[in-house]
N, C-alpha and C positions, 0 to 999 in steps of 0.2 A: 324543354325537358325530353330526354330520350326514354321510350318505355323500357322497363327492366324485364328481361326475359327470365323467368323461373325455370329451373331444371324440371324435367318431367317428375310426376309424383312417385313413380316406381323406380327408384334407383337399385341397381343390381345388389348393392351392398345390403339393402334392406330386405331382399327377397329371402324368405325363410322356407327352406326345403330340407327335410331330413336327408342327410348325407349317408348315414348308416343307420342301420336298424337291427338290433339284437334279436335273432330268430329263436335261438335256443341256448340254454345253459344247462350243462350236465356234468356229473362228477362220477368217477370211477376209481378203482384201486388197481395200480400196476405194480404188483409185488407188494412192498411196503410203502409205496409211494402214491400220494394222491394226484389225480389228473382231473382239472376243471377246464371243460371245453366251453368256450364262449363263441357260438357260431352267429355270424351277422351277415346282413346284406349290405353291401357297399355300392353306392351310387355316385362315387367320386373318386378321382385319383389322388385326392388330398391325403397327406400322411395322417395316420391313425395313432392317437394316443390311447392308453389303456390304464386301468388301475383294478387290481384284485385286492380285496380286503375281506376281513372276517369280522363279524360282530358276535361277540360272546360276553357274557356278564354285562350286558348293555353298554359295551365300549367297542368302538370301531378300531381295528388294527390293520394297517396298510401292510400287505404281504409283498407285493411287487407292483411297481407303478412307473409310468413315464409322466405322470401328472403331479405326484407329490412324492415325499421322501418314504421309502420303505423302513419298517421297524427292524431293528437289530436282530431280534430273535428269529425273524424269518429270512433276513437277507441272505444268509449262507446256505439256507436249505431250499430256496425256491429259484426257479427260472422260468421264463416265459418263451415260447416258441410261437411263430406267426406264420401261417400257411395262408392260401387263398381262402378268404372269408372265414378264417378260424384263428382264434388267439387262445393257447392253451397255457394254463398255469400248471407247473409240476412242483410239488411240495414233497421233498424227501423225508423219509422216517415219520410218516403219518401216524399219530396216535390218537387216542380218545381226548387228549388234551387239546387237540386241534379241531375238535368238532365245534360247529357252530353254524351261522348263516353267512355263506360266502356271497360276495357281490362282485359282478363284472361290471365295469364302467368304461364305456367307449365314448371317445370324442374325436371327430374329424376336424382337422385344421380348417378354419374359416366357416365352420358350421355354427350359426348363430342360434340355433333352435334349442341349444342345451344338450346335455349328455343323455346317452341311452344307458339305462341301468336295469340289471336283472339280478335277482337273488335266488339262491338254492340252499336248503338246509342240509348240511352234511353230518351224517351220524355213521360212525365207523362200521357198526354191525349191520347197518342197511345198505351199504355201498355194494354194487356189483363189481365184478372183476372187468377190467377194460378188455374189449374185444381185440384180439392180436392184429387184426387187419384194418382197424378203424383208422390208422394214421396213413395207410396207403390208399384207402378209398376216402378221398375228401368230398367227392360229389357222388353220391350213390345212385343218382338218378339213371345213369346208364345201366346200372346192374338191375334195377328195378324194371326198366324198359326191357331188358333182355329176358327177365323171369316172365314178365307178362306176355311177351311174344312167343314163348315156347309153345304153348297150345296151338297158336296160329301156324308156327313153323311145322308142327306135327301134322296138322291138317292139310297143309300144302303138300307135304311129303306123301300123305295117305292118298290124295287126289291124283298125283302123278303116277301112282303104281297101277 
């Protein structure tokens, strides 16, 4: 009899590592439209799938999704844009009947650890207006660095006089 060689115990397929992680979920009003920003940290180049839904009256309603089918009442009023580490839901003509708990669900292809899910309660009267420049500045760390370095730059300028 020949000895049977077993494969190593740690097969790459079974390795579980979070490929994406939702960092922040926020909502704001842009005119009469709702914008829900789902910011995430991506650790893979695998394609990302998403689902935005709302829970109201104890029922989940899919607004926009690449995971399941969107409901008709939202299909014509919603769209999603994707930027680097940001998935944005845009819901036109937002009214108080659209209030509820909004959910962002993300899944990376071949990520076997399950989906990342984050919720936010959206009430029209409590929403802030979207900042006009927020779409332009996807990563604000450079701006923060600049603001923090201003006193240092002023001190250097003072010393050189």
